[in-house]
C-alpha positions as CSV (number, residue, x, y, z in Angstrom):
1,M,11.8,-2.5,12.6
2,N,15.3,-1.8,13.6
3,Y,17.9,-4.2,12.4
4,K,19.9,-3.7,15.5
5,W,16.9,-5.4,17.2
6,I,17.1,-8.4,14.4
7,N,20.7,-8.9,15.6
8,L,20.1,-8.9,19.2
9,L,16.9,-11.0,18.8
10,F,18.6,-13.8,16.9
11,T,21.5,-13.8,19.5
12,L,19.1,-13.9,22.3
13,C,20.4,-10.7,24.1
14,A,18.6,-10.0,27.1
15,A,19.1,-6.4,27.4
16,V,16.2,-3.9,26.8
17,A,16.8,-0.7,24.5
18,A,15.0,2.4,25.8
19,A,12.2,3.7,23.9
20,G,9.7,6.7,24.1
21,C,5.8,7.6,23.1
22,S,3.7,10.7,23.2
23,S,0.1,11.7,23.1
24,E,-1.9,14.4,21.4
25,S,-2.5,17.7,23.0
26,D,-4.9,20.6,22.4
27,D,-2.2,23.1,23.2
28,D,-0.8,24.7,20.0
29,N,2.5,25.8,21.5
30,G,4.1,22.5,20.3
31,G,7.3,22.6,18.0
32,N,8.2,19.4,16.3
33,G,5.5,17.5,14.8
34,N,5.8,14.5,16.7
35,G,2.2,14.6,17.6
36,G,-0.6,12.0,17.8
37,G,-0.3,8.8,19.7
38,N,3.5,9.2,19.8
39,G,4.8,12.7,20.0
40,G,4.2,16.7,20.7
41,S,2.0,18.9,18.4
42,N,3.4,21.0,15.6
43,P,3.4,24.7,15.1
44,P,0.8,26.0,12.6
45,I,1.8,25.4,8.9
46,E,0.5,26.2,5.6
47,A,0.7,22.8,4.1
48,V,-2.7,21.2,4.6
49,G,-3.4,19.2,1.4
50,G,-1.6,16.6,-0.7
51,Y,0.6,14.3,1.5
52,A,0.3,16.6,4.3
53,D,-3.4,16.1,4.6
54,P,-4.1,15.7,8.4
55,D,-6.7,13.1,7.7
56,G,-4.1,11.1,5.7
57,V,-1.3,8.4,7.1
58,L,2.4,8.0,6.0
59,L,4.1,4.6,6.7
60,L,8.0,4.7,6.7
61,N,9.0,1.3,5.5
62,Q,12.6,0.2,6.6
63,G,12.6,-2.5,4.0
64,A,15.0,-5.5,3.8
65,P,18.0,-3.4,3.4
66,R,20.2,-6.0,1.4
67,M,17.2,-6.6,-0.9
68,E,15.6,-3.1,-1.2
69,N,15.6,0.4,-0.1
70,G,13.2,2.2,2.1
71,T,10.1,3.6,0.9
72,V,7.2,5.5,2.1
73,T,3.5,4.4,1.7
74,W,0.4,6.7,2.0
75,I,-2.9,6.0,3.1
76,A,-5.2,8.8,1.8
77,P,-8.1,10.2,3.7
78,D,-10.5,7.9,1.6
79,G,-8.6,5.0,2.3
80,T,-6.7,4.6,-0.9
81,V,-3.2,3.1,-0.5
82,E,-0.3,4.5,-2.7
83,E,3.1,2.7,-2.6
84,D,6.6,4.1,-2.8
85,V,5.3,7.9,-2.9
86,Y,8.9,9.3,-2.9
87,G,10.4,7.0,-5.9
88,K,7.1,8.0,-7.8
89,V,7.6,11.6,-7.3
90,N,11.5,11.9,-7.6
91,G,12.2,8.7,-9.8
92,S,14.9,7.5,-7.1
93,A,15.4,5.8,-3.8
94,V,14.9,8.0,-0.7
95,G,17.6,5.9,1.3
96,N,18.7,2.5,2.4
97,S,17.4,1.4,5.8
98,S,15.0,4.3,6.6
99,Q,14.6,4.9,10.2
100,D,12.1,8.0,11.0
101,L,10.5,11.1,9.8
102,N,9.3,14.3,11.0
103,M,7.3,17.2,9.6
104,Y,7.7,21.0,10.2
105,G,7.0,24.2,8.3
106,G,5.6,22.5,5.3
107,K,8.8,20.1,4.8
108,I,9.2,16.5,5.6
109,Y,12.4,15.4,6.9
110,I,13.3,11.6,6.2
111,L,16.2,9.9,8.1
112,S,17.5,6.9,6.8
113,D,20.9,5.0,7.4
114,N,22.0,5.1,3.8
115,A,25.6,3.8,4.5
116,T,25.0,1.0,2.1
117,V,23.3,-0.3,-1.0
118,P,20.8,-3.2,-1.5
119,D,23.6,-5.5,-2.7
120,M,21.4,-8.5,-3.2
121,G,18.8,-6.6,-4.9
122,S,18.7,-3.5,-7.4
123,G,22.1,-2.2,-6.1
124,E,20.4,1.4,-6.2
125,A,21.8,4.0,-4.1
126,G,19.6,5.9,-2.0
127,D,19.5,9.8,-2.3
128,G,20.4,10.6,1.3
129,T,20.8,10.0,5.0
130,L,18.6,12.9,5.6
131,V,16.4,13.9,2.7
132,I,14.0,17.1,3.0
133,V,10.8,16.8,0.7
134,D,8.0,19.6,0.1
135,A,5.3,18.2,2.5
136,E,2.4,18.5,-0.1
137,T,4.1,17.1,-3.0
138,F,6.9,15.0,-1.9
139,Q,9.3,16.7,-4.1
140,K,12.8,16.6,-3.1
141,E,14.3,19.6,-2.1
142,K,17.6,19.0,-0.1
143,T,19.7,15.9,0.8
144,F,22.5,15.2,3.1
145,K,24.7,12.2,2.4
146,F,25.9,10.0,5.1
147,E,29.4,11.3,4.8
148,D,28.1,15.2,5.0
149,L,27.0,14.6,8.5
150,K,30.2,14.9,10.8
151,Y,30.5,16.6,14.0
152,P,33.6,18.0,16.0
153,R,35.2,15.7,18.3
154,P,34.0,16.3,21.8
155,E,36.3,17.4,24.6
156,G,37.2,14.0,26.6
157,S,37.3,11.9,23.5
158,T,40.4,10.1,22.7
159,D,39.4,9.5,19.0
160,E,42.2,10.3,16.6
161,N,39.8,12.1,14.4
162,E,38.9,15.7,14.6
163,M,35.5,15.2,12.7
164,L,33.6,12.3,13.7
165,S,30.9,10.1,11.9
166,L,27.5,9.1,13.0
167,I,27.1,5.3,13.4
168,T,24.5,3.0,11.9
169,P,21.7,2.1,12.6
170,L,20.5,5.7,13.2
171,E,17.6,6.2,15.5
172,N,15.3,9.2,15.4
173,I,14.7,12.9,14.4
174,T,12.7,15.7,15.7
175,V,12.7,19.2,14.1
176,L,12.2,22.4,15.8
177,D,13.0,24.5,12.9
178,E,15.5,24.5,10.0
179,H,18.5,25.6,12.2
180,N,17.6,22.9,15.0
181,I,16.9,19.7,13.6
182,Y,17.8,17.0,16.5
183,L,18.8,13.5,15.4
184,S,20.4,10.6,17.2
185,D,22.3,7.3,16.8
186,S,23.4,4.9,19.6
187,K,26.3,7.6,20.5
188,A,24.4,10.6,21.4
189,M,21.9,13.3,20.2
190,F,22.8,15.9,17.6
191,R,21.9,19.3,16.4
192,L,21.9,20.0,12.8
193,D,21.5,23.4,11.0
194,A,20.1,22.3,7.7
195,T,21.0,25.9,6.2
196,T,24.8,25.4,6.8
197,G,25.3,21.7,7.2
198,E,26.8,22.3,10.6
199,M,26.3,19.5,13.1
200,T,27.2,19.4,16.9
201,I,27.0,16.8,19.6
202,V,24.6,17.7,22.4
203,E,26.5,17.8,25.7
204,G,24.9,15.7,28.6
205,S,23.3,13.1,25.9
206,Y,26.3,10.8,26.0
207,H,28.7,9.1,28.4
208,F,32.5,8.3,27.8
209,G,33.2,4.6,27.7
210,N,36.8,2.9,27.8
211,S,38.6,5.8,29.3
212,G,37.2,8.1,26.4
213,A,37.6,5.7,23.6
214,T,33.9,5.3,23.1
215,I,30.8,7.7,23.0
216,E,27.7,5.9,24.1
217,S,24.3,7.3,24.4
218,V,22.4,8.0,27.7
219,V,19.2,9.3,26.1
220,A,16.3,7.3,24.6
221,T,15.3,9.5,21.7
222,R,12.3,7.5,20.4
223,S,9.1,9.9,20.4
224,M,10.4,13.2,21.7
225,V,7.5,15.6,23.0
226,V,7.7,19.1,22.3
227,I,6.4,22.1,24.3
228,G,7.0,25.5,23.1
229,D,10.8,25.8,22.5
230,K,11.7,22.8,24.4
231,F,11.4,19.0,23.9
232,Y,11.8,16.1,26.3
233,C,12.9,12.6,26.1
234,G,13.8,9.9,28.7
235,G,17.1,8.1,29.2
236,G,19.4,5.9,31.3
237,G,19.7,2.2,31.6
238,F,23.0,0.7,31.6
239,W,25.2,4.0,32.0
240,S,23.1,6.3,34.0
241,S,20.1,6.4,36.3
242,T,16.9,6.6,34.7
243,K,16.0,10.2,33.8
244,L,13.9,12.8,32.1
245,F,15.8,15.1,29.8
246,E,15.0,18.4,28.7
247,F,16.4,20.1,25.5
248,T,16.2,23.7,24.5
249,K,15.9,25.2,20.9
250,G,19.2,26.8,19.8
251,K,21.2,25.0,22.5
252,S,23.6,21.7,22.0
253,E,23.2,20.8,25.7
254,V,20.8,19.2,28.0
255,T,19.0,22.0,29.9
256,R,17.5,19.8,32.9
257,T,17.2,16.4,34.1
258,L,14.9,14.8,36.5
259,D,15.2,11.3,38.2
260,L,12.6,8.6,37.6
261,S,11.7,5.3,39.0
262,G,12.1,2.1,36.7
263,E,15.2,0.7,35.0
264,F,14.4,1.7,31.2
265,I,12.3,4.2,29.3
266,S,9.5,2.6,27.7
267,G,7.4,5.8,26.5
268,I,6.7,9.3,27.2
269,C,3.2,10.9,26.3
270,R,2.0,14.6,26.6
271,T,-1.0,14.9,28.7
272,G,-1.6,18.6,29.0
273,D,-0.3,22.0,28.3
274,H,2.9,21.7,30.5
275,E,2.4,17.9,31.6
276,I,3.9,14.7,30.3
277,V,3.7,11.0,31.6
278,V,6.9,8.9,31.6
279,A,6.5,5.2,31.1
280,T,9.4,3.1,32.6
281,C,9.9,-0.7,32.7
282,G,12.2,-3.4,33.7
283,R,14.0,-5.8,31.5
284,S,12.2,-7.6,28.8
285,G,9.6,-9.9,30.2
286,E,9.2,-8.3,33.7
287,T,6.0,-6.6,34.9
288,K,7.5,-3.9,37.2
289,S,6.8,-0.7,35.3
290,F,5.9,2.7,36.3
291,L,4.0,5.7,34.9
292,T,5.3,9.1,36.2
293,F,3.4,12.3,35.5
294,V,5.7,15.5,35.4
295,D,4.8,19.3,35.4
296,T,7.4,20.7,32.9
297,D,7.1,24.1,34.3
298,S,7.8,23.5,37.9
299,W,9.8,20.3,37.0
300,T,8.3,18.1,39.8
301,V,6.5,14.8,39.9
302,T,2.9,15.2,40.2
303,L,1.8,11.6,40.4
304,E,3.5,8.1,40.1
305,K,1.8,4.7,39.6
306,Q,3.2,1.1,39.7
307,I,1.8,-0.9,36.6
308,K,2.1,-4.6,36.8
309,A,2.6,-5.3,33.1
310,D,5.5,-5.8,30.6
311,I,5.4,-2.3,28.7
312,S,8.9,-2.4,27.0
313,A,9.6,-1.1,23.7
314,E,11.9,-3.9,23.0
315,F,14.6,-3.1,20.2
316,M,12.5,-1.1,18.1
317,N,12.9,2.8,17.0
318,T,9.4,3.4,17.9
319,S,7.6,4.3,21.1
320,G,6.7,1.4,23.4
321,V,3.5,3.0,24.4
322,T,1.0,4.9,22.6
323,L,-2.0,7.0,24.0
324,A,-5.3,7.6,22.8
325,G,-8.3,8.6,25.0
326,D,-8.0,7.2,28.5
327,Y,-5.8,4.3,27.6
328,L,-2.1,3.6,27.0
329,Y,-1.6,0.8,24.4
330,F,1.5,-1.2,24.3
331,S,2.5,-4.8,22.9
332,A,6.1,-5.3,24.2
333,G,7.2,-6.7,21.0
334,T,4.5,-9.4,20.9
335,L,1.5,-10.2,18.9
336,T,-0.8,-9.3,21.6
337,V,-2.1,-5.7,22.2
338,S,-2.7,-4.6,25.8
339,R,-3.7,-1.4,27.5
340,V,-4.0,0.4,30.7
341,S,-6.6,2.7,31.7
342,L,-5.2,5.9,33.1
343,K,-8.5,6.3,35.2
344,T,-8.9,2.9,37.0
345,W,-5.3,1.5,36.3
346,K,-6.8,-1.7,35.1
347,V,-4.5,-3.8,32.6
348,E,-6.1,-5.8,30.1
349,E,-5.3,-7.7,26.9
350,Y,-7.1,-6.1,24.1
351,I,-6.1,-7.4,20.7
352,Q,-4.8,-10.8,19.6
353,V,-3.4,-10.0,16.3
354,K,-3.3,-13.8,15.2
355,N,-7.0,-13.7,15.1
356,D,-6.9,-11.4,12.2
357,V,-3.5,-12.4,10.5
358,P,-2.9,-16.1,11.3
359,N,0.5,-16.1,9.5
360,A,1.7,-13.4,11.3
361,Q,5.1,-14.0,13.5
362,Y,6.5,-10.6,14.1
363,I,5.4,-7.2,14.9
364,T,7.5,-4.5,13.0
365,C,7.1,-1.6,14.9
366,N,5.5,-0.9,18.1
367,V,1.7,-0.1,18.0
368,V,0.8,3.6,16.9
369,A,-2.5,5.4,17.9
370,D,-4.3,8.3,16.2
371,P,-6.1,10.0,19.2
372,K,-8.2,12.2,17.4
373,K,-10.0,9.1,15.6
374,N,-9.4,6.7,18.3
375,L,-7.6,4.4,15.6
376,L,-5.0,2.1,16.5
377,Y,-2.3,0.9,13.9
378,V,-0.6,-2.5,14.4
379,S,2.1,-3.7,11.5
380,V,3.1,-7.4,11.3
381,S,4.9,-9.6,9.0
382,D,5.3,-13.5,8.5
383,D,9.2,-13.4,8.4
384,L,12.1,-11.3,9.4
385,G,15.7,-10.6,7.7
386,E,17.5,-8.0,6.3
387,A,17.5,-10.1,3.1
388,I,14.2,-11.5,3.2
389,I,11.2,-9.7,1.7
390,A,8.2,-10.9,4.0
391,N,4.5,-10.8,3.7
392,G,3.0,-8.0,5.8
393,N,-0.3,-6.5,7.0
394,V,-0.9,-3.2,8.4
395,L,-4.2,-3.4,10.9
396,V,-6.3,-0.5,11.6
397,Y,-8.6,-1.1,14.7
398,D,-11.2,1.2,16.0
399,C,-10.6,1.6,19.7
400,S,-13.6,3.8,20.8
401,G,-15.5,0.8,22.0
402,E,-14.8,-1.8,24.7
403,E,-13.9,-4.3,22.2
404,P,-11.5,-3.4,19.2
405,A,-13.0,-3.5,15.5
406,L,-11.0,-4.1,12.8
407,V,-11.6,-1.5,10.0
408,M,-8.7,-1.9,7.6
409,N,-6.4,-4.8,6.7
410,I,-3.7,-3.4,4.3
411,E,-1.8,-6.3,2.9
412,N,1.7,-6.3,1.0
413,K,1.7,-2.5,0.6
414,A,4.5,-1.8,2.8
415,S,7.8,-3.5,3.5
416,Y,8.9,-3.8,7.3
417,P,7.3,-0.4,8.5
418,V,9.5,1.2,10.9
419,N,7.0,3.8,12.2
420,I,3.5,4.9,11.3
421,Y,2.3,8.6,11.3
422,P,-1.3,9.7,11.2
423,M,-0.6,13.2,9.8
424,S,-2.7,15.0,12.2
425,R,-0.2,14.8,14.6
426,F,1.8,17.2,12.7
427,H,-1.0,19.9,12.7
428,N,-2.8,22.0,15.4
429,E,-6.5,22.7,15.7
């Protein structure tokens, strides 16, 4: 759940934020650990046990920021649920308003806003905006405070400051190696070298507004797909035509763009060694959506299909669509999970969440698939607010058959999950 989304929800904003997704691939040239139902594959790593076990699942909880800090919940391979893993291991809070995490090379990188403290709760300060932990033990290794993450003013900006700060809420993170950590806010994408602390803005990921007075993002970083030393995300919308963006490790600039149909990015999924599908949509509630298949080697569109369904990601930090088997799953911010067949292109409603949790009122993040197990994760709550600790459920469905089967219902073990990470997404075969 993103509190930018809450504010927009309660003011009835009609604009749709861009979002992304991706799928699992058998190719072992992936790079960032955004695998599984919502990202590209990760390079081989040594960490295979503890909290890095490929059969486990991490839940990143944003929490109610004025009442509590962000936390991490662990679902062990045997189904045991462990709350506040980071707090138990390190004796402190990871950060306030957690947003995303990523794993690379035996380390987990946790991104939080951490610009404030829970003023109506404990008042405890979080450890950092970017916290790096050992993937197996969750022992803290390195932290970056919010004030540490500044970047040189880009040419064309009229800001009076030479070094500029990120703005909250932050959005997403992907890691190619410790020298190439890419993270985003609503202004742009940035490249951070964790060994030096140097951060630069990525050219081509932003647009100047108000004659250079503001910097505004044109990329939708939710679920970035990695293939080799490159990664991909969509973008466009209000300031730019809808496009697919390519980024290359070691570079602080967009390396290629490709025009797409549709108004907004809904998801991006890896479907082959050098193939991705980009899902685009109209404004919230509209049913004019597209699935565009792209060969990343030739940089050409190989297939485009129009889909009559609302597949938007709404205002969440997570991918609006997620892929498992031959189906793309989505909920468009509602309590009804639908799916589209990538063979027949048929769209059908698949899960009515209220049948399993009658008191559910909100979905806290978009649905997440584990394609290796054909499981679908759905997180819901009975309330929503930055000063409200709500009752919540994380539902796990087996989607291997024509009808979904609820196999696990985790109650009140996670506070407003902002994303769900089947750990298999960070591992190669």
